TIRO-2110 file (N, C-alpha, C; in Angstrom, 1 decimal):
// TIRO-2110
-40.4, -3.9, 11.4, N, 1, A
-41.8, -4.0, 11.1, CA, 1, A
-42.1, -5.4, 10.6, C, 1, A
-43.0, -6.1, 11.2, N, 2, A
-43.3, -7.5, 10.8, CA, 2, A
-43.9, -7.6, 9.5, C, 2, A
-43.7, -8.7, 8.8, N, 3, A
-44.3, -8.9, 7.5, CA, 3, A
-45.7, -9.6, 7.6, C, 3, A
-46.6, -9.3, 6.8, N, 4, A
-47.9, -9.8, 6.9, CA, 4, A
-48.2, -10.3, 5.4, C, 4, A
-48.7, -11.5, 5.3, N, 5, A
-48.8, -12.1, 4.0, CA, 5, A
-50.3, -12.3, 3.5, C, 5, A
-50.9, -11.2, 3.0, N, 6, A
-52.2, -11.4, 2.4, CA, 6, A
-52.2, -11.9, 1.0, C, 6, A
-53.0, -12.8, 0.7, N, 7, A
-53.2, -13.3, -0.7, CA, 7, A
-51.9, -13.5, -1.5, C, 7, A
-51.0, -14.2, -0.9, N, 8, A
-49.8, -14.6, -1.7, CA, 8, A
-48.7, -13.6, -1.8, C, 8, A
-48.8, -12.4, -1.2, N, 9, A
-47.8, -11.4, -1.3, CA, 9, A
-47.5, -10.9, 0.1, C, 9, A
-46.3, -10.4, 0.2, N, 10, A
-45.9, -9.8, 1.5, CA, 10, A
-46.2, -8.3, 1.6, C, 10, A
-46.8, -7.9, 2.7, N, 11, A
-47.0, -6.5, 2.9, CA, 11, A
-46.4, -6.2, 4.3, C, 11, A
-45.8, -5.1, 4.4, N, 12, A
-45.3, -4.7, 5.8, CA, 12, A
-46.5, -4.3, 6.6, C, 12, A
-46.6, -5.0, 7.8, N, 13, A
-47.7, -4.7, 8.7, CA, 13, A
-47.2, -3.8, 9.8, C, 13, A
-47.9, -2.7, 10.0, N, 14, A
-47.4, -1.7, 11.0, CA, 14, A
-47.3, -2.4, 12.4, C, 14, A
-46.4, -2.0, 13.2, N, 15, A
-46.2, -2.5, 14.5, CA, 15, A
-47.4, -2.1, 15.4, C, 15, A
-47.6, -2.7, 16.5, N, 16, A
-48.7, -2.4, 17.4, CA, 16, A
-48.3, -1.9, 18.8, C, 16, A
-47.4, -1.1, 18.9, N, 17, A
-47.0, -0.5, 20.2, CA, 17, A
-47.9, 0.7, 20.4, C, 17, A
-48.8, 0.5, 21.3, N, 18, A
-49.8, 1.6, 21.6, CA, 18, A
-49.8, 1.8, 23.1, C, 18, A
-49.4, 2.9, 23.6, N, 19, A
-49.3, 3.2, 25.0, CA, 19, A
-50.7, 3.1, 25.7, C, 19, A
-51.8, 3.4, 25.1, N, 20, A
-53.1, 3.4, 25.7, CA, 20, A
-53.6, 2.0, 25.9, C, 20, A
-53.1, 1.0, 25.3, N, 21, A
-53.7, -0.4, 25.3, CA, 21, A
-53.0, -1.2, 26.4, C, 21, A
-53.8, -1.8, 27.3, N, 22, A
-53.3, -2.6, 28.4, CA, 22, A
-53.4, -4.1, 28.0, C, 22, A
-52.3, -4.8, 28.3, N, 23, A
-52.3, -6.3, 28.1, CA, 23, A
-52.3, -6.9, 29.5, C, 23, A
-52.3, -6.1, 30.6, N, 24, A
-52.3, -6.6, 31.9, CA, 24, A
-53.7, -6.9, 32.4, C, 24, A
-54.1, -8.1, 32.6, N, 25, A
-55.5, -8.5, 33.0, CA, 25, A
-55.8, -8.1, 34.4, C, 25, A
-54.8, -7.8, 35.2, N, 26, A
-55.1, -7.5, 36.6, CA, 26, A
-55.5, -6.0, 36.9, C, 26, A
-55.4, -5.2, 35.8, N, 27, A
-55.7, -3.8, 36.1, CA, 27, A
-57.2, -3.4, 36.2, C, 27, A
-58.1, -4.2, 35.7, N, 28, A
-59.5, -3.9, 35.9, CA, 28, A
-60.1, -2.9, 35.0, C, 28, A
-59.4, -2.5, 33.9, N, 29, A
-60.0, -1.4, 33.0, CA, 29, A
-60.7, -2.1, 31.9, C, 29, A
-61.4, -1.3, 31.1, N, 30, A
-62.3, -1.7, 30.0, CA, 30, A
-61.4, -2.5, 29.0, C, 30, A
-60.1, -2.0, 28.8, N, 31, A
-59.3, -2.7, 27.8, CA, 31, A
-58.6, -3.9, 28.3, C, 31, A
-59.0, -4.4, 29.4, N, 32, A
-58.3, -5.7, 29.9, CA, 32, A
-58.7, -6.8, 29.0, C, 32, A
-59.9, -6.8, 28.5, N, 33, A
-60.3, -7.9, 27.7, CA, 33, A
-59.9, -7.8, 26.2, C, 33, A
-59.9, -8.9, 25.5, N, 34, A
-59.6, -8.8, 24.1, CA, 34, A
-60.6, -8.0, 23.4, C, 34, A
-61.9, -8.2, 23.8, N, 35, A
-63.0, -7.4, 23.1, CA, 35, A
-62.8, -5.9, 23.3, C, 35, A
-62.5, -5.5, 24.5, N, 36, A
-62.3, -4.1, 24.8, CA, 36, A
-61.1, -3.5, 24.0, C, 36, A
-60.0, -4.3, 23.9, N, 37, A
-58.9, -3.8, 23.0, CA, 37, A
-59.3, -3.7, 21.6, C, 37, A
-60.0, -4.7, 21.1, N, 38, A
-60.5, -4.6, 19.7, CA, 38, A
-61.4, -3.4, 19.5, C, 38, A
-62.3, -3.1, 20.3, N, 39, A
-63.2, -2.0, 20.2, CA, 39, A
-62.4, -0.7, 20.2, C, 39, A
-61.4, -0.6, 21.1, N, 40, A
-60.6, 0.6, 21.2, CA, 40, A
-59.8, 0.8, 19.9, C, 40, A
-59.2, -0.3, 19.4, N, 41, A
-58.5, -0.2, 18.1, CA, 41, A
-59.4, 0.3, 17.0, C, 41, A
-60.5, -0.4, 16.8, N, 42, A
-61.4, 0.0, 15.7, CA, 42, A
-61.9, 1.4, 15.8, C, 42, A
-62.2, 1.9, 17.1, N, 43, A
-62.6, 3.3, 17.3, CA, 43, A
-61.5, 4.2, 16.9, C, 43, A
-60.2, 3.8, 16.9, N, 44, A
-59.1, 4.6, 16.6, CA, 44, A
-58.7, 4.7, 15.2, C, 44, A
-59.3, 3.9, 14.3, N, 45, A
-59.0, 4.0, 12.9, CA, 45, A
-59.5, 5.3, 12.3, C, 45, A
-58.6, 6.1, 11.8, N, 46, A
-59.0, 7.4, 11.3, CA, 46, A
-59.8, 7.3, 9.9, C, 46, A
-60.6, 8.3, 9.7, N, 47, A
-61.2, 8.4, 8.4, CA, 47, A
-60.1, 8.4, 7.3, C, 47, A
-60.4, 7.7, 6.2, N, 48, A
-59.4, 7.7, 5.1, CA, 48, A
-58.4, 6.6, 5.2, C, 48, A
-58.5, 5.8, 6.2, N, 49, A
-57.6, 4.6, 6.4, CA, 49, A
-58.5, 3.4, 6.7, C, 49, A
-57.9, 2.2, 6.4, N, 50, A
-58.5, 0.9, 6.7, CA, 50, A
-57.6, 0.1, 7.5, C, 50, A
-58.1, -0.9, 8.2, N, 51, A
-57.3, -2.0, 8.9, CA, 51, A
-57.9, -3.3, 8.5, C, 51, A
-57.2, -4.4, 8.7, N, 52, A
-57.7, -5.7, 8.4, CA, 52, A
-58.1, -6.4, 9.6, C, 52, A
-59.0, -7.4, 9.5, N, 53, A
-59.5, -8.1, 10.7, CA, 53, A
-58.3, -8.7, 11.4, C, 53, A
-57.3, -9.3, 10.7, N, 54, A
-56.1, -9.9, 11.3, CA, 54, A
-55.2, -8.9, 11.9, C, 54, A
-55.1, -7.7, 11.3, N, 55, A
-54.3, -6.7, 11.9, CA, 55, A
-54.8, -6.2, 13.3, C, 55, A
-56.2, -6.1, 13.3, N, 56, A
-56.8, -5.7, 14.6, CA, 56, A
-56.6, -6.8, 15.6, C, 56, A
-56.8, -8.0, 15.2, N, 57, A
-56.7, -9.1, 16.2, CA, 57, A
-55.2, -9.2, 16.7, C, 57, A
-54.3, -9.1, 15.8, N, 58, A
-52.9, -9.1, 16.3, CA, 58, A
-52.5, -8.0, 17.2, C, 58, A
-53.0, -6.8, 16.9, N, 59, A
-52.7, -5.6, 17.7, CA, 59, A
-53.4, -5.8, 19.1, C, 59, A
-54.5, -6.5, 19.1, N, 60, A
-55.3, -6.6, 20.4, CA, 60, A
-54.7, -7.8, 21.2, C, 60, A
-53.8, -8.5, 20.6, N, 61, A
-53.1, -9.6, 21.4, CA, 61, A
-53.4, -11.0, 21.0, C, 61, A
-54.1, -11.3, 20.0, N, 62, A
-54.4, -12.6, 19.5, CA, 62, A
-54.4, -12.7, 18.0, C, 62, A
-53.3, -13.0, 17.4, N, 63, A
-53.1, -12.9, 15.9, CA, 63, A
-54.0, -13.9, 15.2, C, 63, A
-54.6, -14.9, 15.9, N, 64, A
-55.4, -15.9, 15.3, CA, 64, A
-56.9, -15.6, 15.5, C, 64, A
-57.3, -14.4, 15.9, N, 65, A
-58.7, -14.2, 16.2, CA, 65, A
-59.4, -13.2, 15.3, C, 65, A
-59.0, -13.3, 14.0, N, 66, A
-59.7, -12.4, 13.0, CA, 66, A
-61.2, -12.6, 12.9, C, 66, A
-61.6, -13.8, 13.1, N, 67, A
-63.1, -14.1, 13.0, CA, 67, A
-63.8, -13.5, 14.2, C, 67, A
-63.1, -13.5, 15.4, N, 68, A
-63.7, -12.9, 16.6, CA, 68, A
-63.8, -11.4, 16.4, C, 68, A
-62.9, -10.8, 15.7, N, 69, A
-63.0, -9.3, 15.4, CA, 69, A
-64.2, -9.1, 14.5, C, 69, A
-64.4, -10.0, 13.5, N, 70, A
-65.6, -9.8, 12.6, CA, 70, A
-66.9, -10.0, 13.4, C, 70, A
-66.9, -10.9, 14.4, N, 71, A
-68.1, -11.1, 15.2, CA, 71, A
-68.3, -9.9, 16.1, C, 71, A
-67.3, -9.4, 16.7, N, 72, A
-67.4, -8.2, 17.5, CA, 72, A
-68.0, -7.0, 16.7, C, 72, A
-67.5, -6.8, 15.5, N, 73, A
-68.0, -5.8, 14.6, CA, 73, A
-69.5, -6.0, 14.3, C, 73, A
-69.9, -7.2, 14.1, N, 74, A
-71.3, -7.5, 13.8, CA, 74, A
-72.2, -7.2, 15.0, C, 74, A
-71.7, -7.6, 16.2, N, 75, A
-72.5, -7.5, 17.4, CA, 75, A
-72.4, -6.1, 18.1, C, 75, A
-71.4, -5.4, 17.9, N, 76, A
-71.2, -4.2, 18.7, CA, 76, A
-71.0, -2.8, 17.9, C, 76, A
-71.0, -2.9, 16.6, N, 77, A
-70.6, -1.7, 15.9, CA, 77, A
-71.7, -0.6, 16.0, C, 77, A
-72.9, -0.9, 16.0, N, 78, A
-74.0, 0.1, 16.2, CA, 78, A
-74.0, 0.6, 17.7, C, 78, A
-74.0, -0.3, 18.6, N, 79, A
-74.1, 0.0, 20.0, CA, 79, A
-72.9, 0.9, 20.5, C, 79, A
-71.7, 0.5, 20.0, N, 80, A
-70.5, 1.3, 20.4, CA, 80, A
-70.1, 2.3, 19.4, C, 80, A
-70.9, 2.5, 18.4, N, 81, A
-70.6, 3.5, 17.3, CA, 81, A
-69.2, 3.3, 16.7, C, 81, A
-68.9, 2.1, 16.3, N, 82, A
-67.6, 1.8, 15.8, CA, 82, A
-67.6, 2.0, 14.3, C, 82, A
-66.5, 2.5, 13.7, N, 83, A
-66.4, 2.7, 12.2, CA, 83, A
-66.2, 1.3, 11.5, C, 83, A
-67.2, 0.5, 11.6, N, 84, A
-67.1, -0.9, 11.1, CA, 84, A
-66.6, -1.0, 9.6, C, 84, A
-67.0, 0.0, 8.8, N, 85, A
-66.7, 0.0, 7.4, CA, 85, A
-65.2, 0.2, 7.1, C, 85, A
-64.4, 0.6, 8.1, N, 86, A
-63.0, 0.7, 7.9, CA, 86, A
-62.2, -0.6, 8.1, C, 86, A
-62.9, -1.7, 8.4, N, 87, A
-62.2, -3.0, 8.6, CA, 87, A
-62.5, -3.9, 7.4, C, 87, A
-61.5, -4.3, 6.8, N, 88, A
-61.6, -5.2, 5.6, CA, 88, A
-60.8, -6.4, 5.7, C, 88, A
-60.9, -7.3, 4.7, N, 89, A
-60.1, -8.6, 4.8, CA, 89, A
-58.6, -8.4, 4.4, C, 89, A
-57.9, -9.4, 4.6, N, 90, A
-56.4, -9.4, 4.4, CA, 90, A
-56.0, -9.2, 3.0, C, 90, A
-56.9, -9.4, 2.0, N, 91, A
-56.6, -9.1, 0.6, CA, 91, A
-56.9, -7.7, 0.2, C, 91, A
-57.5, -6.9, 1.2, N, 92, A
-57.9, -5.6, 0.9, CA, 92, A
-59.3, -5.4, 0.4, C, 92, A
-60.0, -6.5, 0.6, N, 93, A
-61.4, -6.5, 0.0, CA, 93, A
-62.5, -6.4, 1.1, C, 93, A
-63.6, -6.0, 0.6, N, 94, A
-64.8, -6.0, 1.4, CA, 94, A
-65.4, -7.4, 1.5, C, 94, A
-65.6, -7.9, 2.7, N, 95, A
-66.0, -9.3, 3.0, CA, 95, A
-67.5, -9.5, 2.9, C, 95, A
-68.3, -8.4, 3.0, N, 96, A
-69.7, -8.6, 3.0, CA, 96, A
-70.2, -8.9, 1.6, C, 96, A
-71.3, -9.7, 1.5, N, 97, A
-71.8, -10.1, 0.2, CA, 97, A
-72.5, -8.9, -0.5, C, 97, A
-72.6, -9.0, -1.8, N, 98, A
-73.4, -8.0, -2.6, CA, 98, A
-74.8, -8.2, -2.1, C, 98, A
-75.5, -7.1, -1.8, N, 99, A
-76.8, -7.2, -1.3, CA, 99, A
-76.9, -7.4, 0.2, C, 99, A
-75.8, -7.6, 0.8, N, 100, A
-75.8, -7.8, 2.3, CA, 100, A
-74.9, -6.9, 3.0, C, 100, A
-74.7, -5.7, 2.5, N, 101, A
-73.8, -4.7, 3.2, CA, 101, A
-72.7, -4.3, 2.3, C, 101, A
-72.3, -5.0, 1.3, N, 102, A
-71.2, -4.7, 0.4, CA, 102, A
-71.3, -3.2, -0.1, C, 102, A
-72.5, -2.9, -0.6, N, 103, A
-72.7, -1.6, -1.2, CA, 103, A
-72.6, -0.5, -0.2, C, 103, A
-73.1, -0.7, 1.0, N, 104, A
-73.0, 0.3, 2.0, CA, 104, A
-71.6, 0.6, 2.5, C, 104, A
-70.8, -0.5, 2.7, N, 105, A
-69.4, -0.4, 3.1, CA, 105, A
-68.6, 0.3, 2.0, C, 105, A
-68.9, 0.0, 0.8, N, 106, A
-68.2, 0.6, -0.4, CA, 106, A
-68.5, 2.1, -0.4, C, 106, A
-69.7, 2.5, -0.3, N, 107, A
-70.1, 3.8, -0.3, CA, 107, A
-69.5, 4.6, 0.9, C, 107, A
-69.5, 4.1, 2.1, N, 108, A
-68.9, 4.7, 3.2, CA, 108, A
-67.4, 4.9, 3.0, C, 108, A
-66.7, 3.9, 2.5, N, 109, A
-65.2, 4.0, 2.2, CA, 109, A
-65.0, 5.1, 1.2, C, 109, A
-65.7, 5.1, 0.1, N, 110, A
-65.5, 6.1, -1.0, CA, 110, A
-65.8, 7.5, -0.5, C, 110, A
-66.8, 7.6, 0.4, N, 111, A
-67.1, 8.9, 1.0, CA, 111, A
-66.0, 9.5, 1.8, C, 111, A
-65.1, 8.6, 2.3, N, 112, A
-63.9, 9.1, 3.1, CA, 112, A
-62.7, 9.2, 2.2, C, 112, A
-62.9, 9.1, 0.9, N, 113, A
-61.8, 9.3, 0.0, CA, 113, A
-60.9, 8.0, -0.3, C, 113, A
-61.4, 6.9, 0.1, N, 114, A
-60.7, 5.6, -0.1, CA, 114, A
-61.1, 5.1, -1.5, C, 114, A
-60.2, 4.8, -2.4, N, 115, A
-60.5, 4.2, -3.7, CA, 115, A
-60.8, 2.7, -3.5, C, 115, A
-62.0, 2.3, -4.0, N, 116, A
-62.4, 0.9, -4.0, CA, 116, A
-62.6, 0.5, -5.4, C, 116, A
-62.0, -0.6, -5.9, N, 117, A
-62.1, -1.0, -7.3, CA, 117, A
-63.4, -1.7, -7.5, C, 117, A
-63.6, -2.2, -8.7, N, 118, A
-64.9, -2.8, -9.1, CA, 118, A
-65.2, -4.1, -8.3, C, 118, A
-64.2, -4.8, -7.8, N, 119, A
-64.3, -6.0, -7.1, CA, 119, A
-64.4, -5.7, -5.6, C, 119, A
-64.4, -4.5, -5.2, N, 120, A
-64.5, -4.2, -3.8, CA, 120, A
-63.2, -4.2, -3.0, C, 120, A
-62.1, -4.0, -3.7, N, 121, A
-60.7, -4.1, -3.1, CA, 121, A
-60.2, -2.7, -2.9, C, 121, A
-59.4, -2.6, -1.9, N, 122, A
-58.7, -1.3, -1.5, CA, 122, A
-57.2, -1.6, -1.6, C, 122, A
-56.4, -0.6, -2.0, N, 123, A
-55.0, -0.8, -2.1, CA, 123, A
-54.4, -0.6, -0.7, C, 123, A
-54.0, -1.7, -0.1, N, 124, A
-53.5, -1.6, 1.3, CA, 124, A
-52.2, -0.8, 1.4, C, 124, A
-51.4, -0.7, 0.3, N, 125, A
-50.2, 0.1, 0.4, CA, 125, A
-50.5, 1.6, 0.6, C, 125, A
-51.6, 2.0, 0.1, N, 126, A
-52.0, 3.4, 0.2, CA, 126, A
-52.9, 3.7, 1.4, C, 126, A
-53.7, 2.8, 1.8, N, 127, A
-54.7, 3.1, 2.8, CA, 127, A
-54.6, 2.3, 4.1, C, 127, A
-53.7, 1.4, 4.3, N, 128, A
-53.6, 0.7, 5.5, CA, 128, A
-53.2, 1.6, 6.7, C, 128, A
-53.9, 1.5, 7.7, N, 129, A
-53.7, 2.3, 8.9, CA, 129, A
-52.4, 1.8, 9.7, C, 129, A
-51.6, 2.7, 10.2, N, 130, A
-50.5, 2.3, 11.1, CA, 130, A
-50.9, 2.7, 12.5, C, 130, A
-51.3, 1.8, 13.3, N, 131, A
-51.8, 2.1, 14.6, CA, 131, A
-50.8, 2.7, 15.5, C, 131, A
-49.5, 2.4, 15.3, N, 132, A
-48.4, 3.0, 16.2, CA, 132, A
-48.4, 4.5, 16.0, C, 132, A
-48.5, 5.0, 14.8, N, 133, A
-48.4, 6.4, 14.5, CA, 133, A
-49.6, 7.2, 15.1, C, 133, A
-50.7, 6.6, 15.3, N, 134, A
-51.8, 7.2, 15.9, CA, 134, A
-51.7, 7.6, 17.3, C, 134, A
-50.8, 6.8, 18.0, N, 135, A
-50.6, 7.0, 19.4, CA, 135, A
-49.4, 7.7, 19.8, C, 135, A
-48.6, 8.2, 18.8, N, 136, A
-47.4, 8.9, 19.0, CA, 136, A
-47.7, 10.4, 19.2, C, 136, A
-47.3, 11.0, 20.3, N, 137, A
-47.5, 12.5, 20.4, CA, 137, A
-46.3, 13.1, 21.1, C, 137, A
END
């Protein structure tokens, strides 16, 4: 399991081996693009779990594209009915500003049983999603 370093400490990042995701650009399916893989990953985050922008980017094939993940959430979450509130920053925190979506994201996370502290942080050791286990059957 690779190590991921959020905010000065190392956390084990779940591996990203998912049979349903295609990295072959010649296949012509919706998940050929980075954007399609990101949307599929976000749609697969179960209630009661969170993922980080960087984790989604890495699993979708570009570990340096966490800002693109944020942009995709901003532009596509309503249209594609993505659970946008389950994606947080690498420190386990809500990235939206107070008065600009922070309260809504916090409320949605807490409604799913995720503990959010006063600063808007989630304990990644308890709530981080393991994408590999979701695709094992």
